[in-house]
C-alpha positions as CSV (number, residue, x, y, z in Angstrom):
1,M,-19.6,61.8,15.5
2,E,-23.3,62.7,15.5
3,K,-24.5,64.5,12.4
4,H,-27.0,66.8,14.2
5,M,-24.9,68.2,17.1
6,T,-25.8,71.7,18.0
7,N,-23.0,74.3,18.1
8,E,-23.0,74.1,21.9
9,Q,-22.7,70.4,21.8
10,E,-19.8,70.5,19.2
11,A,-18.0,73.0,21.4
12,E,-18.4,70.8,24.5
13,H,-17.3,67.8,22.5
14,S,-14.1,69.7,21.6
15,R,-13.4,70.8,25.1
16,A,-13.7,67.3,26.4
17,V,-11.5,65.9,23.8
18,R,-8.8,68.6,24.3
19,D,-8.9,68.0,28.2
20,M,-8.7,64.2,27.7
21,F,-5.6,64.5,25.6
22,A,-4.0,67.0,27.9
23,G,-4.3,64.4,30.7
24,I,-2.6,61.6,28.8
25,A,0.0,63.7,26.9
26,P,3.0,62.6,29.0
27,K,2.3,58.9,28.3
28,Y,0.9,59.4,24.9
29,D,3.9,58.4,22.6
30,F,4.8,55.4,24.8
31,L,1.5,54.0,24.8
32,N,1.0,54.5,20.9
33,H,4.1,52.7,20.1
34,F,3.6,49.9,22.8
35,L,-0.1,49.3,22.1
36,S,0.5,49.1,18.3
37,L,3.6,46.9,18.7
38,N,5.5,49.9,16.9
39,I,3.4,49.3,13.7
40,D,2.2,52.9,13.9
41,R,5.6,54.0,12.8
42,R,5.2,52.2,9.6
43,W,1.7,53.7,9.1
44,R,3.2,57.1,9.3
45,R,5.9,56.3,6.8
46,R,3.3,55.3,4.3
47,V,1.8,58.8,4.7
48,R,5.1,60.3,3.9
49,A,5.5,58.0,0.8
50,E,2.1,59.2,-0.4
51,L,3.4,62.8,-0.4
52,S,7.0,62.2,-1.6
53,Q,6.8,64.4,-4.6
54,I,5.4,67.4,-2.7
55,L,7.7,66.9,0.2
56,A,10.7,67.0,-2.2
57,C,9.7,70.5,-3.6
58,E,11.4,73.4,-1.8
59,N,8.5,75.8,-2.5
60,A,5.9,73.5,-1.2
61,L,3.9,74.2,2.2
62,V,2.6,71.2,4.1
63,L,0.3,71.3,7.2
64,D,-0.1,68.5,9.7
65,V,-3.5,69.0,11.4
66,A,-4.2,67.6,14.8
67,C,-0.6,66.8,15.1
68,G,-0.6,65.8,18.6
69,T,3.0,65.1,19.9
70,G,4.3,65.6,16.5
71,D,5.1,62.0,15.3
72,L,3.7,62.3,11.9
73,T,4.9,66.0,11.5
74,L,8.5,64.8,12.2
75,E,7.9,61.9,9.8
76,L,7.0,64.3,7.1
77,R,10.0,66.3,7.8
78,T,12.3,63.3,7.2
79,N,14.6,64.2,4.1
80,A,12.0,66.8,3.0
81,K,12.7,70.1,1.4
82,A,9.2,71.4,1.9
83,T,8.3,73.6,4.7
84,I,6.3,71.7,7.4
85,I,3.9,73.1,9.9
86,G,2.2,71.2,12.7
87,T,-1.1,72.5,14.5
88,D,-3.2,71.1,17.4
89,F,-5.6,72.5,19.9
90,C,-4.1,70.7,22.9
91,R,-1.3,72.8,24.4
92,P,0.4,70.0,26.4
93,M,0.5,67.7,23.4
94,L,1.9,70.6,21.3
95,T,4.4,71.4,24.0
96,I,5.8,67.8,23.7
97,A,5.8,68.1,19.8
98,Q,7.9,71.4,20.0
99,T,10.4,69.8,22.5
100,K,10.9,66.6,20.3
101,S,11.3,68.8,17.2
102,S,13.8,71.3,18.8
103,K,15.9,68.2,19.8
104,K,16.1,67.2,16.3
105,A,16.6,70.9,15.0
106,S,13.7,70.0,12.5
107,G,12.8,73.6,11.7
108,I,9.1,72.7,12.0
109,S,6.8,75.4,13.1
110,Y,3.9,74.6,15.4
111,V,0.7,76.7,15.8
112,E,-2.0,76.2,18.5
113,A,-5.2,76.0,16.8
114,D,-8.7,74.2,16.4
115,A,-8.9,71.9,13.3
116,M,-12.5,73.2,12.8
117,Q,-11.2,76.8,12.5
118,L,-7.8,77.0,11.3
119,P,-5.9,80.3,11.3
120,F,-4.8,80.1,7.7
121,T,-6.0,81.9,4.6
122,D,-7.8,80.1,1.7
123,V,-5.6,78.2,-0.8
124,T,-2.4,78.1,1.4
125,F,-1.1,74.5,1.4
126,D,0.2,72.1,-1.3
127,A,-0.7,69.3,1.1
128,V,-2.6,68.6,4.3
129,T,-2.4,65.6,6.6
130,I,-4.3,64.4,9.6
131,G,-3.2,61.4,11.4
132,F,-5.5,59.7,14.0
133,G,-7.3,63.1,14.7
134,F,-10.0,63.2,12.1
135,R,-12.4,60.9,14.0
136,N,-12.1,63.4,17.0
137,L,-13.7,66.2,15.2
138,P,-17.2,67.2,16.4
139,N,-18.5,67.4,12.7
140,L,-16.7,65.5,10.0
141,E,-18.3,67.2,7.0
142,N,-17.4,70.7,8.4
143,G,-13.9,69.4,9.2
144,L,-13.5,68.4,5.6
145,D,-14.7,71.6,4.4
146,E,-12.1,73.3,6.5
147,L,-9.3,71.2,5.2
148,Y,-10.5,71.7,1.6
149,R,-10.6,75.5,2.2
150,I,-6.9,75.8,3.1
151,L,-5.6,73.6,0.2
152,K,-4.4,75.1,-3.0
153,P,-6.2,73.8,-6.1
154,G,-4.4,70.5,-6.9
155,G,-3.3,70.1,-3.3
156,R,-3.6,66.8,-1.7
157,L,-5.4,65.8,1.5
158,V,-4.1,62.5,3.3
159,I,-6.2,61.1,6.3
160,L,-4.5,58.3,8.4
161,E,-7.2,56.9,10.6
162,F,-8.6,53.9,12.3
163,S,-10.9,52.0,10.1
164,S,-12.9,48.7,9.7
165,P,-11.0,45.3,9.6
166,N,-11.5,43.7,6.2
167,V,-9.8,40.3,6.8
168,P,-12.2,37.4,7.8
169,G,-11.9,36.5,11.4
170,F,-9.4,39.3,12.1
171,G,-12.1,41.8,13.0
172,A,-13.4,39.9,16.0
173,L,-10.0,39.5,17.4
174,F,-9.0,43.1,16.9
175,N,-12.3,44.2,18.6
176,L,-11.5,42.0,21.5
177,Y,-8.2,43.6,22.0
178,F,-9.4,47.1,21.0
179,A,-12.6,47.1,23.4
180,H,-11.3,45.0,26.4
181,I,-7.5,44.7,26.6
182,L,-6.3,48.0,25.3
183,P,-8.4,50.2,27.8
184,R,-7.0,48.4,30.7
185,I,-3.4,48.6,29.6
186,G,-3.8,52.3,28.4
187,G,-5.7,53.2,31.5
188,A,-3.3,51.7,33.9
189,V,-0.3,53.2,32.3
190,S,-1.7,56.6,31.6
191,G,-3.9,56.9,34.7
192,S,-7.0,57.7,32.5
193,R,-9.1,54.6,31.8
194,Q,-11.7,57.0,30.2
195,A,-9.4,58.1,27.5
196,Y,-8.7,54.5,26.5
197,T,-12.3,53.6,26.6
198,Y,-13.0,56.7,24.5
199,L,-10.7,55.4,21.8
200,P,-12.6,52.2,20.8
201,N,-15.9,54.0,21.2
202,S,-14.9,56.8,18.8
203,V,-13.6,54.3,16.3
204,S,-16.8,52.2,16.4
205,K,-18.8,55.4,15.4
206,F,-16.3,56.3,12.6
207,P,-17.2,55.7,8.9
208,D,-15.7,52.8,7.2
209,Q,-13.4,53.0,4.3
210,K,-15.9,53.4,1.6
211,S,-18.1,55.7,3.5
212,L,-15.3,58.1,4.2
213,R,-14.3,58.0,0.5
214,S,-17.8,59.0,-0.3
215,M,-17.8,61.7,2.4
216,M,-14.5,63.2,0.9
217,T,-16.0,63.1,-2.7
218,R,-19.1,65.0,-1.5
219,A,-16.8,67.6,0.0
220,G,-15.4,68.3,-3.3
221,F,-12.2,66.1,-3.5
222,S,-11.4,64.2,-6.6
223,D,-9.5,61.1,-7.2
224,V,-10.4,60.0,-3.8
225,N,-9.2,56.5,-2.8
226,Y,-7.9,54.6,0.1
227,A,-5.6,51.9,1.1
228,S,-6.3,49.5,4.1
229,L,-3.3,48.7,6.2
230,T,-2.7,45.8,8.8
231,G,-5.9,44.0,7.9
232,G,-8.0,47.2,7.6
233,I,-7.6,48.3,11.2
234,V,-6.2,51.6,9.8
235,A,-6.7,53.2,6.3
236,I,-5.0,55.9,4.4
237,H,-7.5,58.1,2.4
238,H,-6.2,60.6,-0.2
239,G,-7.9,63.0,-2.4
240,I,-7.1,66.1,-4.5
241,K,-8.7,69.6,-4.3
242,N,-10.3,70.4,-7.6
């Protein structure tokens, strides 16, 4: 996102994103799995693997930020002993997450909240995740500061997000699909071409793997690293709060 948005512009951006996701919420899960050929499930399992030790701890508290319809939140809960909380600022998405969780008797708690101003005290969580929501924040640096704030010292942040393809020739093919084919399919199924045009536009403006790693380091995280998945179209970044 733009680095020099005014407070009013940031607020307007957040409102637009919230309204957009509210409009596509009923078709969101289907399109995620269909348009990614179900590979998105594998990406979420990788996030869970990153946090396996923390998730196995009964006293651990883990927050999934911008949880949307709860796919990553539920994945984190799989065989976990830790307490899992999901939060999102889009009520229709959160309602779907709550319905899915109640059907599985997951015991997950959900909180409606903006990722830029989370209603949690400092040093609360042992781990924080954000999957495919970080690029939607109106100010990435301030967003990282907020995630850093709520982590305990030694706590881990894991970001799952679209990134920059790093396999020769694959980037052009992916960009063709992402910029031209995906918006047509997503728009036709969801009824919102705008939402699935926004997706490639937001990804094109998002920092690449190395840039995001540097941004996390500047925010105070240590041992920051990343793993590129599926030719680099997605990356998992992880860091530890000092």
